HTML snippet that shows the backbone in 3Dmol.js (N, CA, C, O; Angstrom):
<script src="https://3Dmol.org/build/3Dmol-min.js"></script>
<div id="view" style="width:600px;height:400px;position:relative"></div>
<script>
const pdb = `
ATOM      1  N   GLY A   1     -80.519  36.523  64.710  1.00  0.00           N
ATOM      2  CA  GLY A   1     -81.688  35.864  65.263  1.00  0.00           C
ATOM      3  C   GLY A   1     -81.540  35.477  66.700  1.00  0.00           C
ATOM      4  O   GLY A   1     -80.469  35.659  67.278  1.00  0.00           O
ATOM      5  N   ALA A   2     -82.583  34.947  67.299  1.00  0.00           N
ATOM      6  CA  ALA A   2     -82.527  34.526  68.685  1.00  0.00           C
ATOM      7  C   ALA A   2     -81.654  33.316  68.830  1.00  0.00           C
ATOM      8  O   ALA A   2     -81.411  32.603  67.856  1.00  0.00           O
ATOM      9  N   MET A   3     -81.186  33.074  70.007  1.00  0.00           N
ATOM     10  CA  MET A   3     -80.340  31.900  70.284  1.00  0.00           C
ATOM     11  C   MET A   3     -81.170  30.659  69.904  1.00  0.00           C
ATOM     12  O   MET A   3     -82.375  30.607  70.148  1.00  0.00           O
ATOM     13  N   GLY A   4     -80.506  29.674  69.308  1.00  0.00           N
ATOM     14  CA  GLY A   4     -81.206  28.439  68.971  1.00  0.00           C
ATOM     15  C   GLY A   4     -81.812  28.460  67.593  1.00  0.00           C
ATOM     16  O   GLY A   4     -82.267  27.428  67.102  1.00  0.00           O
ATOM     17  N   ASP A   5     -81.827  29.629  66.952  1.00  0.00           N
ATOM     18  CA  ASP A   5     -82.267  29.725  65.534  1.00  0.00           C
ATOM     19  C   ASP A   5     -81.207  29.022  64.698  1.00  0.00           C
ATOM     20  O   ASP A   5     -80.013  29.173  64.954  1.00  0.00           O
ATOM     21  N   LEU A   6     -81.625  28.272  63.724  1.00  0.00           N
ATOM     22  CA  LEU A   6     -80.632  27.707  62.808  1.00  0.00           C
ATOM     23  C   LEU A   6     -80.145  28.822  61.882  1.00  0.00           C
ATOM     24  O   LEU A   6     -80.935  29.691  61.513  1.00  0.00           O
ATOM     25  N   PRO A   7     -78.899  28.821  61.507  1.00  0.00           N
ATOM     26  CA  PRO A   7     -78.414  29.841  60.600  1.00  0.00           C
ATOM     27  C   PRO A   7     -79.105  29.696  59.266  1.00  0.00           C
ATOM     28  O   PRO A   7     -79.372  28.591  58.794  1.00  0.00           O
ATOM     29  N   SER A   8     -79.389  30.851  58.662  1.00  0.00           N
ATOM     30  CA  SER A   8     -79.975  30.804  57.341  1.00  0.00           C
ATOM     31  C   SER A   8     -79.005  30.329  56.304  1.00  0.00           C
ATOM     32  O   SER A   8     -77.814  30.224  56.597  1.00  0.00           O
ATOM     33  N   ALA A   9     -79.443  30.040  55.125  1.00  0.00           N
ATOM     34  CA  ALA A   9     -78.558  29.580  54.037  1.00  0.00           C
ATOM     35  C   ALA A   9     -77.462  30.598  53.805  1.00  0.00           C
ATOM     36  O   ALA A   9     -76.304  30.228  53.611  1.00  0.00           O
ATOM     37  N   PHE A  10     -77.805  31.862  53.822  1.00  0.00           N
ATOM     38  CA  PHE A  10     -76.819  32.938  53.684  1.00  0.00           C
ATOM     39  C   PHE A  10     -75.777  32.788  54.754  1.00  0.00           C
ATOM     40  O   PHE A  10     -74.585  32.798  54.448  1.00  0.00           O
ATOM     41  N   GLU A  11     -76.177  32.649  55.993  1.00  0.00           N
ATOM     42  CA  GLU A  11     -75.234  32.592  57.097  1.00  0.00           C
ATOM     43  C   GLU A  11     -74.328  31.369  56.955  1.00  0.00           C
ATOM     44  O   GLU A  11     -73.118  31.469  57.160  1.00  0.00           O
ATOM     45  N   GLU A  12     -74.890  30.243  56.614  1.00  0.00           N
ATOM     46  CA  GLU A  12     -74.151  29.013  56.481  1.00  0.00           C
ATOM     47  C   GLU A  12     -73.064  29.164  55.462  1.00  0.00           C
ATOM     48  O   GLU A  12     -71.917  28.769  55.671  1.00  0.00           O
ATOM     49  N   LYS A  13     -73.476  29.784  54.280  1.00  0.00           N
ATOM     50  CA  LYS A  13     -72.519  29.966  53.215  1.00  0.00           C
ATOM     51  C   LYS A  13     -71.429  30.982  53.621  1.00  0.00           C
ATOM     52  O   LYS A  13     -70.248  30.802  53.324  1.00  0.00           O
ATOM     53  N   ALA A  14     -71.862  32.044  54.304  1.00  0.00           N
ATOM     54  CA  ALA A  14     -70.878  33.026  54.757  1.00  0.00           C
ATOM     55  C   ALA A  14     -69.914  32.452  55.775  1.00  0.00           C
ATOM     56  O   ALA A  14     -68.718  32.743  55.746  1.00  0.00           O
ATOM     57  N   ILE A  15     -70.447  31.623  56.688  1.00  0.00           N
ATOM     58  CA  ILE A  15     -69.638  31.058  57.748  1.00  0.00           C
ATOM     59  C   ILE A  15     -68.585  30.117  57.155  1.00  0.00           C
ATOM     60  O   ILE A  15     -67.432  30.078  57.585  1.00  0.00           O
ATOM     61  N   GLU A  16     -69.035  29.358  56.147  1.00  0.00           N
ATOM     62  CA  GLU A  16     -68.084  28.438  55.447  1.00  0.00           C
ATOM     63  C   GLU A  16     -66.947  29.245  54.785  1.00  0.00           C
ATOM     64  O   GLU A  16     -65.778  28.861  54.843  1.00  0.00           O
ATOM     65  N   LYS A  17     -67.324  30.365  54.159  1.00  0.00           N
ATOM     66  CA  LYS A  17     -66.270  31.140  53.491  1.00  0.00           C
ATOM     67  C   LYS A  17     -65.336  31.798  54.475  1.00  0.00           C
ATOM     68  O   LYS A  17     -64.128  31.871  54.247  1.00  0.00           O
ATOM     69  N   VAL A  18     -65.901  32.282  55.584  1.00  0.00           N
ATOM     70  CA  VAL A  18     -65.091  32.952  56.597  1.00  0.00           C
ATOM     71  C   VAL A  18     -64.172  31.911  57.254  1.00  0.00           C
ATOM     72  O   VAL A  18     -63.015  32.209  57.549  1.00  0.00           O
ATOM     73  N   ASP A  19     -64.673  30.716  57.479  1.00  0.00           N
ATOM     74  CA  ASP A  19     -63.867  29.648  58.032  1.00  0.00           C
ATOM     75  C   ASP A  19     -62.669  29.342  57.111  1.00  0.00           C
ATOM     76  O   ASP A  19     -61.548  29.144  57.580  1.00  0.00           O
ATOM     77  N   ASP A  20     -62.929  29.308  55.791  1.00  0.00           N
ATOM     78  CA  ASP A  20     -61.809  29.098  54.854  1.00  0.00           C
ATOM     79  C   ASP A  20     -60.783  30.226  54.945  1.00  0.00           C
ATOM     80  O   ASP A  20     -59.577  29.983  54.896  1.00  0.00           O
ATOM     81  N   LEU A  21     -61.275  31.475  55.080  1.00  0.00           N
ATOM     82  CA  LEU A  21     -60.390  32.613  55.206  1.00  0.00           C
ATOM     83  C   LEU A  21     -59.577  32.506  56.524  1.00  0.00           C
ATOM     84  O   LEU A  21     -58.390  32.831  56.565  1.00  0.00           O
ATOM     85  N   LEU A  22     -60.239  32.051  57.571  1.00  0.00           N
ATOM     86  CA  LEU A  22     -59.510  31.904  58.850  1.00  0.00           C
ATOM     87  C   LEU A  22     -58.350  30.931  58.630  1.00  0.00           C
ATOM     88  O   LEU A  22     -57.237  31.132  59.115  1.00  0.00           O
ATOM     89  N   GLU A  23     -58.656  29.876  57.884  1.00  0.00           N
ATOM     90  CA  GLU A  23     -57.612  28.882  57.708  1.00  0.00           C
ATOM     91  C   GLU A  23     -56.441  29.456  56.877  1.00  0.00           C
ATOM     92  O   GLU A  23     -55.272  29.254  57.206  1.00  0.00           O
ATOM     93  N   SER A  24     -56.792  30.180  55.785  1.00  0.00           N
ATOM     94  CA  SER A  24     -55.730  30.628  54.917  1.00  0.00           C
ATOM     95  C   SER A  24     -54.924  31.802  55.579  1.00  0.00           C
ATOM     96  O   SER A  24     -53.712  31.892  55.378  1.00  0.00           O
ATOM     97  N   TYR A  25     -55.566  32.662  56.334  1.00  0.00           N
ATOM     98  CA  TYR A  25     -54.838  33.751  56.965  1.00  0.00           C
ATOM     99  C   TYR A  25     -54.237  33.437  58.319  1.00  0.00           C
ATOM    100  O   TYR A  25     -53.110  33.825  58.627  1.00  0.00           O
ATOM    101  N   MET A  26     -55.010  32.730  59.117  1.00  0.00           N
ATOM    102  CA  MET A  26     -54.654  32.558  60.530  1.00  0.00           C
ATOM    103  C   MET A  26     -54.171  31.137  60.830  1.00  0.00           C
ATOM    104  O   MET A  26     -53.613  30.905  61.903  1.00  0.00           O
ATOM    105  N   GLY A  27     -54.361  30.198  59.935  1.00  0.00           N
ATOM    106  CA  GLY A  27     -53.996  28.839  60.121  1.00  0.00           C
ATOM    107  C   GLY A  27     -54.902  28.099  61.121  1.00  0.00           C
ATOM    108  O   GLY A  27     -54.502  27.107  61.731  1.00  0.00           O
ATOM    109  N   ILE A  28     -56.126  28.608  61.269  1.00  0.00           N
ATOM    110  CA  ILE A  28     -57.028  27.899  62.160  1.00  0.00           C
ATOM    111  C   ILE A  28     -58.377  27.681  61.473  1.00  0.00           C
ATOM    112  O   ILE A  28     -58.778  28.478  60.625  1.00  0.00           O
ATOM    113  N   ARG A  29     -59.058  26.632  61.828  1.00  0.00           N
ATOM    114  CA  ARG A  29     -60.481  26.478  61.399  1.00  0.00           C
ATOM    115  C   ARG A  29     -61.320  26.530  62.642  1.00  0.00           C
ATOM    116  O   ARG A  29     -61.054  25.815  63.608  1.00  0.00           O
ATOM    117  N   ASP A  30     -62.343  27.380  62.631  1.00  0.00           N
ATOM    118  CA  ASP A  30     -63.130  27.531  63.835  1.00  0.00           C
ATOM    119  C   ASP A  30     -64.472  28.051  63.417  1.00  0.00           C
ATOM    120  O   ASP A  30     -64.649  29.258  63.254  1.00  0.00           O
ATOM    121  N   THR A  31     -65.444  27.146  63.235  1.00  0.00           N
ATOM    122  CA  THR A  31     -66.753  27.528  62.725  1.00  0.00           C
ATOM    123  C   THR A  31     -67.509  28.449  63.708  1.00  0.00           C
ATOM    124  O   THR A  31     -68.314  29.281  63.290  1.00  0.00           O
ATOM    125  N   GLU A  32     -67.236  28.287  65.024  1.00  0.00           N
ATOM    126  CA  GLU A  32     -67.897  29.174  65.998  1.00  0.00           C
ATOM    127  C   GLU A  32     -67.407  30.568  65.880  1.00  0.00           C
ATOM    128  O   GLU A  32     -68.189  31.518  65.919  1.00  0.00           O
ATOM    129  N   LEU A  33     -66.081  30.714  65.731  1.00  0.00           N
ATOM    130  CA  LEU A  33     -65.478  32.035  65.521  1.00  0.00           C
ATOM    131  C   LEU A  33     -66.004  32.596  64.211  1.00  0.00           C
ATOM    132  O   LEU A  33     -66.384  33.765  64.166  1.00  0.00           O
ATOM    133  N   ALA A  34     -66.039  31.828  63.170  1.00  0.00           N
ATOM    134  CA  ALA A  34     -66.556  32.314  61.885  1.00  0.00           C
ATOM    135  C   ALA A  34     -68.016  32.773  62.024  1.00  0.00           C
ATOM    136  O   ALA A  34     -68.406  33.796  61.461  1.00  0.00           O
ATOM    137  N   ALA A  35     -68.802  32.023  62.764  1.00  0.00           N
ATOM    138  CA  ALA A  35     -70.212  32.351  62.957  1.00  0.00           C
ATOM    139  C   ALA A  35     -70.334  33.683  63.710  1.00  0.00           C
ATOM    140  O   ALA A  35     -71.202  34.500  63.401  1.00  0.00           O
ATOM    141  N   THR A  36     -69.475  33.890  64.680  1.00  0.00           N
ATOM    142  CA  THR A  36     -69.490  35.120  65.427  1.00  0.00           C
ATOM    143  C   THR A  36     -69.153  36.320  64.520  1.00  0.00           C
ATOM    144  O   THR A  36     -69.745  37.395  64.617  1.00  0.00           O
ATOM    145  N   MET A  37     -68.172  36.080  63.635  1.00  0.00           N
ATOM    146  CA  MET A  37     -67.770  37.148  62.704  1.00  0.00           C
ATOM    147  C   MET A  37     -68.870  37.483  61.715  1.00  0.00           C
ATOM    148  O   MET A  37     -69.059  38.642  61.348  1.00  0.00           O
ATOM    149  N   VAL A  38     -69.593  36.459  61.288  1.00  0.00           N
ATOM    150  CA  VAL A  38     -70.706  36.699  60.343  1.00  0.00           C
ATOM    151  C   VAL A  38     -71.805  37.478  61.069  1.00  0.00           C
ATOM    152  O   VAL A  38     -72.363  38.436  60.534  1.00  0.00           O
ATOM    153  N   GLU A  39     -72.100  37.052  62.285  1.00  0.00           N
ATOM    154  CA  GLU A  39     -73.121  37.745  63.154  1.00  0.00           C
ATOM    155  C   GLU A  39     -72.763  39.245  63.240  1.00  0.00           C
ATOM    156  O   GLU A  39     -73.589  40.129  63.013  1.00  0.00           O
ATOM    157  N   LEU A  40     -71.479  39.473  63.583  1.00  0.00           N
ATOM    158  CA  LEU A  40     -71.001  40.835  63.768  1.00  0.00           C
ATOM    159  C   LEU A  40     -71.048  41.651  62.462  1.00  0.00           C
ATOM    160  O   LEU A  40     -71.331  42.849  62.462  1.00  0.00           O
ATOM    161  N   GLY A  41     -70.766  40.969  61.377  1.00  0.00           N
ATOM    162  CA  GLY A  41     -70.549  41.686  60.100  1.00  0.00           C
ATOM    163  C   GLY A  41     -71.769  41.885  59.269  1.00  0.00           C
ATOM    164  O   GLY A  41     -71.777  42.759  58.402  1.00  0.00           O
ATOM    165  N   LYS A  42     -72.869  41.067  59.502  1.00  0.00           N
ATOM    166  CA  LYS A  42     -73.963  41.064  58.522  1.00  0.00           C
ATOM    167  C   LYS A  42     -74.742  42.367  58.482  1.00  0.00           C
ATOM    168  O   LYS A  42     -75.351  42.674  57.457  1.00  0.00           O
ATOM    169  N   ASP A  43     -74.748  43.169  59.593  1.00  0.00           N
ATOM    170  CA  ASP A  43     -75.496  44.426  59.555  1.00  0.00           C
ATOM    171  C   ASP A  43     -74.646  45.614  59.424  1.00  0.00           C
ATOM    172  O   ASP A  43     -75.139  46.736  59.547  1.00  0.00           O
ATOM    173  N   LYS A  44     -73.336  45.429  59.170  1.00  0.00           N
ATOM    174  CA  LYS A  44     -72.416  46.551  59.070  1.00  0.00           C
ATOM    175  C   LYS A  44     -72.517  47.142  57.602  1.00  0.00           C
ATOM    176  O   LYS A  44     -72.824  46.438  56.640  1.00  0.00           O
ATOM    177  N   ARG A  45     -72.241  48.450  57.514  1.00  0.00           N
ATOM    178  CA  ARG A  45     -72.388  49.121  56.235  1.00  0.00           C
ATOM    179  C   ARG A  45     -71.053  49.160  55.394  1.00  0.00           C
ATOM    180  O   ARG A  45     -71.084  49.355  54.179  1.00  0.00           O
ATOM    181  N   ASN A  46     -69.933  48.975  56.063  1.00  0.00           N
ATOM    182  CA  ASN A  46     -68.663  49.011  55.323  1.00  0.00           C
ATOM    183  C   ASN A  46     -67.593  48.243  56.128  1.00  0.00           C
ATOM    184  O   ASN A  46     -67.791  47.887  57.289  1.00  0.00           O
ATOM    185  N   PRO A  47     -66.469  48.011  55.465  1.00  0.00           N
ATOM    186  CA  PRO A  47     -65.419  47.212  56.095  1.00  0.00           C
ATOM    187  C   PRO A  47     -64.837  47.842  57.397  1.00  0.00           C
ATOM    188  O   PRO A  47     -64.375  47.134  58.292  1.00  0.00           O
ATOM    189  N   ASP A  48     -64.876  49.183  57.464  1.00  0.00           N
ATOM    190  CA  ASP A  48     -64.369  49.843  58.666  1.00  0.00           C
ATOM    191  C   ASP A  48     -65.219  49.523  59.887  1.00  0.00           C
ATOM    192  O   ASP A  48     -64.696  49.287  60.976  1.00  0.00           O
ATOM    193  N   GLU A  49     -66.548  49.518  59.693  1.00  0.00           N
ATOM    194  CA  GLU A  49     -67.465  49.176  60.783  1.00  0.00           C
ATOM    195  C   GLU A  49     -67.213  47.719  61.197  1.00  0.00           C
ATOM    196  O   GLU A  49     -67.241  47.405  62.387  1.00  0.00           O
ATOM    197  N   LEU A  50     -66.974  46.852  60.252  1.00  0.00           N
ATOM    198  CA  LEU A  50     -66.702  45.448  60.556  1.00  0.00           C
ATOM    199  C   LEU A  50     -65.416  45.408  61.323  1.00  0.00           C
ATOM    200  O   LEU A  50     -65.362  44.763  62.370  1.00  0.00           O
ATOM    201  N   ALA A  51     -64.378  46.060  60.862  1.00  0.00           N
ATOM    202  CA  ALA A  51     -63.090  46.039  61.567  1.00  0.00           C
ATOM    203  C   ALA A  51     -63.258  46.500  63.021  1.00  0.00           C
ATOM    204  O   ALA A  51     -62.689  45.908  63.938  1.00  0.00           O
ATOM    205  N   GLU A  52     -64.041  47.553  63.215  1.00  0.00           N
ATOM    206  CA  GLU A  52     -64.278  48.064  64.560  1.00  0.00           C
ATOM    207  C   GLU A  52     -64.986  47.030  65.463  1.00  0.00           C
ATOM    208  O   GLU A  52     -64.612  46.820  66.617  1.00  0.00           O
ATOM    209  N   ALA A  53     -65.991  46.415  64.904  1.00  0.00           N
ATOM    210  CA  ALA A  53     -66.732  45.378  65.639  1.00  0.00           C
ATOM    211  C   ALA A  53     -65.874  44.192  65.993  1.00  0.00           C
ATOM    212  O   ALA A  53     -65.965  43.662  67.100  1.00  0.00           O
ATOM    213  N   LEU A  54     -65.045  43.771  65.070  1.00  0.00           N
ATOM    214  CA  LEU A  54     -64.155  42.632  65.320  1.00  0.00           C
ATOM    215  C   LEU A  54     -63.125  43.015  66.354  1.00  0.00           C
ATOM    216  O   LEU A  54     -62.757  42.201  67.202  1.00  0.00           O
ATOM    217  N   ASP A  55     -62.650  44.264  66.291  1.00  0.00           N
ATOM    218  CA  ASP A  55     -61.657  44.693  67.252  1.00  0.00           C
ATOM    219  C   ASP A  55     -62.228  44.689  68.657  1.00  0.00           C
ATOM    220  O   ASP A  55     -61.575  44.278  69.616  1.00  0.00           O
ATOM    221  N   GLU A  56     -63.450  45.152  68.752  1.00  0.00           N
ATOM    222  CA  GLU A  56     -64.141  45.278  70.032  1.00  0.00           C
ATOM    223  C   GLU A  56     -64.352  43.882  70.652  1.00  0.00           C
ATOM    224  O   GLU A  56     -64.080  43.653  71.831  1.00  0.00           O
ATOM    225  N   ARG A  57     -64.847  42.966  69.812  1.00  0.00           N
ATOM    226  CA  ARG A  57     -65.178  41.652  70.336  1.00  0.00           C
ATOM    227  C   ARG A  57     -64.075  40.620  70.308  1.00  0.00           C
ATOM    228  O   ARG A  57     -64.001  39.724  71.149  1.00  0.00           O
ATOM    229  N   LEU A  58     -63.188  40.781  69.273  1.00  0.00           N
ATOM    230  CA  LEU A  58     -62.174  39.733  69.004  1.00  0.00           C
ATOM    231  C   LEU A  58     -60.830  40.306  68.873  1.00  0.00           C
ATOM    232  O   LEU A  58     -60.008  39.763  68.134  1.00  0.00           O
ATOM    233  N   GLY A  59     -60.548  41.374  69.544  1.00  0.00           N
ATOM    234  CA  GLY A  59     -59.260  42.121  69.397  1.00  0.00           C
ATOM    235  C   GLY A  59     -58.049  41.261  69.673  1.00  0.00           C
ATOM    236  O   GLY A  59     -56.965  41.526  69.154  1.00  0.00           O
ATOM    237  N   ASP A  60     -58.221  40.230  70.488  1.00  0.00           N
ATOM    238  CA  ASP A  60     -57.104  39.347  70.854  1.00  0.00           C
ATOM    239  C   ASP A  60     -56.517  38.664  69.603  1.00  0.00           C
ATOM    240  O   ASP A  60     -55.347  38.283  69.584  1.00  0.00           O
ATOM    241  N   PHE A  61     -57.336  38.520  68.582  1.00  0.00           N
ATOM    242  CA  PHE A  61     -56.840  37.815  67.378  1.00  0.00           C
ATOM    243  C   PHE A  61     -55.954  38.673  66.486  1.00  0.00           C
ATOM    244  O   PHE A  61     -55.151  38.164  65.705  1.00  0.00           O
ATOM    245  N   ALA A  62     -56.116  39.969  66.616  1.00  0.00           N
ATOM    246  CA  ALA A  62     -55.299  40.907  65.792  1.00  0.00           C
ATOM    247  C   ALA A  62     -55.380  40.485  64.324  1.00  0.00           C
ATOM    248  O   ALA A  62     -54.364  40.184  63.697  1.00  0.00           O
ATOM    249  N   PHE A  63     -56.612  40.466  63.782  1.00  0.00           N
ATOM    250  CA  PHE A  63     -56.771  40.054  62.368  1.00  0.00           C
ATOM    251  C   PHE A  63     -56.093  41.089  61.460  1.00  0.00           C
ATOM    252  O   PHE A  63     -56.201  42.292  61.695  1.00  0.00           O
ATOM    253  N   PRO A  64     -55.389  40.607  60.414  1.00  0.00           N
ATOM    254  CA  PRO A  64     -54.812  41.516  59.449  1.00  0.00           C
ATOM    255  C   PRO A  64     -55.934  42.199  58.597  1.00  0.00           C
ATOM    256  O   PRO A  64     -56.996  41.633  58.337  1.00  0.00           O
ATOM    257  N   ASP A  65     -55.622  43.423  58.196  1.00  0.00           N
ATOM    258  CA  ASP A  65     -56.606  44.235  57.395  1.00  0.00           C
ATOM    259  C   ASP A  65     -57.084  43.503  56.176  1.00  0.00           C
ATOM    260  O   ASP A  65     -58.275  43.517  55.863  1.00  0.00           O
ATOM    261  N   GLU A  66     -56.169  42.861  55.480  1.00  0.00           N
ATOM    262  CA  GLU A  66     -56.630  42.163  54.212  1.00  0.00           C
ATOM    263  C   GLU A  66     -57.660  41.082  54.567  1.00  0.00           C
ATOM    264  O   GLU A  66     -58.608  40.817  53.829  1.00  0.00           O
ATOM    265  N   PHE A  67     -57.427  40.488  55.707  1.00  0.00           N
ATOM    266  CA  PHE A  67     -58.305  39.392  56.159  1.00  0.00           C
ATOM    267  C   PHE A  67     -59.721  40.014  56.391  1.00  0.00           C
ATOM    268  O   PHE A  67     -60.724  39.465  55.937  1.00  0.00           O
ATOM    269  N   VAL A  68     -59.771  41.114  57.072  1.00  0.00           N
ATOM    270  CA  VAL A  68     -61.062  41.789  57.392  1.00  0.00           C
ATOM    271  C   VAL A  68     -61.742  42.162  56.106  1.00  0.00           C
ATOM    272  O   VAL A  68     -62.958  41.998  56.006  1.00  0.00           O
ATOM    273  N   PHE A  69     -61.023  42.663  55.096  1.00  0.00           N
ATOM    274  CA  PHE A  69     -61.588  43.015  53.803  1.00  0.00           C
ATOM    275  C   PHE A  69     -62.157  41.787  53.125  1.00  0.00           C
ATOM    276  O   PHE A  69     -63.259  41.821  52.577  1.00  0.00           O
ATOM    277  N   ASP A  70     -61.417  40.724  53.165  1.00  0.00           N
ATOM    278  CA  ASP A  70     -61.901  39.459  52.582  1.00  0.00           C
ATOM    279  C   ASP A  70     -63.124  38.934  53.290  1.00  0.00           C
ATOM    280  O   ASP A  70     -64.043  38.438  52.638  1.00  0.00           O
ATOM    281  N   VAL A  71     -63.163  39.025  54.571  1.00  0.00           N
ATOM    282  CA  VAL A  71     -64.367  38.616  55.352  1.00  0.00           C
ATOM    283  C   VAL A  71     -65.506  39.445  54.950  1.00  0.00           C
ATOM    284  O   VAL A  71     -66.599  38.929  54.716  1.00  0.00           O
ATOM    285  N   TRP A  72     -65.293  40.765  54.855  1.00  0.00           N
ATOM    286  CA  TRP A  72     -66.395  41.674  54.402  1.00  0.00           C
ATOM    287  C   TRP A  72     -66.903  41.273  53.025  1.00  0.00           C
ATOM    288  O   TRP A  72     -68.110  41.255  52.781  1.00  0.00           O
ATOM    289  N   GLY A  73     -65.979  40.951  52.130  1.00  0.00           N
ATOM    290  CA  GLY A  73     -66.349  40.527  50.789  1.00  0.00           C
ATOM    291  C   GLY A  73     -67.133  39.200  50.832  1.00  0.00           C
ATOM    292  O   GLY A  73     -68.126  39.043  50.121  1.00  0.00           O
ATOM    293  N   ALA A  74     -66.704  38.293  51.627  1.00  0.00           N
ATOM    294  CA  ALA A  74     -67.349  36.980  51.734  1.00  0.00           C
ATOM    295  C   ALA A  74     -68.781  37.135  52.231  1.00  0.00           C
ATOM    296  O   ALA A  74     -69.710  36.526  51.701  1.00  0.00           O
ATOM    297  N   ILE A  75     -68.938  37.962  53.257  1.00  0.00           N
ATOM    298  CA  ILE A  75     -70.309  38.171  53.809  1.00  0.00           C
ATOM    299  C   ILE A  75     -71.206  38.843  52.732  1.00  0.00           C
ATOM    300  O   ILE A  75     -72.353  38.450  52.520  1.00  0.00           O
ATOM    301  N   GLY A  76     -70.642  39.853  52.075  1.00  0.00           N
ATOM    302  CA  GLY A  76     -71.397  40.516  51.031  1.00  0.00           C
ATOM    303  C   GLY A  76     -71.756  39.622  49.865  1.00  0.00           C
ATOM    304  O   GLY A  76     -72.864  39.711  49.336  1.00  0.00           O
ATOM    305  N   ASP A  77     -70.855  38.774  49.462  1.00  0.00           N
ATOM    306  CA  ASP A  77     -71.149  37.825  48.404  1.00  0.00           C
ATOM    307  C   ASP A  77     -72.200  36.854  48.794  1.00  0.00           C
ATOM    308  O   ASP A  77     -73.093  36.571  47.996  1.00  0.00           O
ATOM    309  N   ALA A  78     -72.143  36.325  49.988  1.00  0.00           N
ATOM    310  CA  ALA A  78     -73.157  35.355  50.503  1.00  0.00           C
ATOM    311  C   ALA A  78     -74.515  36.017  50.553  1.00  0.00           C
ATOM    312  O   ALA A  78     -75.539  35.410  50.238  1.00  0.00           O
ATOM    313  N   LYS A  79     -74.502  37.292  50.963  1.00  0.00           N
ATOM    314  CA  LYS A  79     -75.776  38.039  51.111  1.00  0.00           C
ATOM    315  C   LYS A  79     -76.479  38.115  49.802  1.00  0.00           C
ATOM    316  O   LYS A  79     -77.691  37.900  49.764  1.00  0.00           O
ATOM    317  N   VAL A  80     -75.790  38.412  48.698  1.00  0.00           N
ATOM    318  CA  VAL A  80     -76.468  38.567  47.418  1.00  0.00           C
ATOM    319  C   VAL A  80     -76.522  37.255  46.668  1.00  0.00           C
ATOM    320  O   VAL A  80     -76.952  37.217  45.515  1.00  0.00           O
ATOM    321  N   GLY A  81     -76.087  36.164  47.312  1.00  0.00           N
ATOM    322  CA  GLY A  81     -76.165  34.843  46.672  1.00  0.00           C
ATOM    323  C   GLY A  81     -75.120  34.548  45.672  1.00  0.00           C
ATOM    324  O   GLY A  81     -75.281  33.637  44.860  1.00  0.00           O
ATOM    325  N   ARG A  82     -74.015  35.306  45.697  1.00  0.00           N
ATOM    326  CA  ARG A  82     -72.880  34.993  44.816  1.00  0.00           C
ATOM    327  C   ARG A  82     -71.921  34.042  45.572  1.00  0.00           C
ATOM    328  O   ARG A  82     -71.254  34.448  46.523  1.00  0.00           O
ATOM    329  N   TYR A  83     -71.871  32.783  45.132  1.00  0.00           N
ATOM    330  CA  TYR A  83     -70.934  31.922  45.858  1.00  0.00           C
ATOM    331  C   TYR A  83     -69.747  31.608  44.996  1.00  0.00           C
ATOM    332  O   TYR A  83     -68.842  30.894  45.428  1.00  0.00           O
TER     333      TYR A  83
END
`;
const viewer = $3Dmol.createViewer("view");
viewer.addModel(pdb, "pdb");
viewer.setStyle({}, {cartoon: {color: "spectrum"}});
viewer.zoomTo();
viewer.render();
</script>
């Protein structure tokens, strides 16, 4: 959405889950980073596309593959309302 839009319930839930994943994999909590990742991931068709997008925008973090898969899963779950 446009800047200043409030995140939808789906995005809020996804951001929360991604934030938890950041903590367990990377030892950081960062809702802004999580929000960016959800933004990048929500229109992707598969984990590879997500991995590419994350690499492009957030390559400095060098996220592990398992983490990217879990993020993909979290976004997918939130999308269909499975919490």
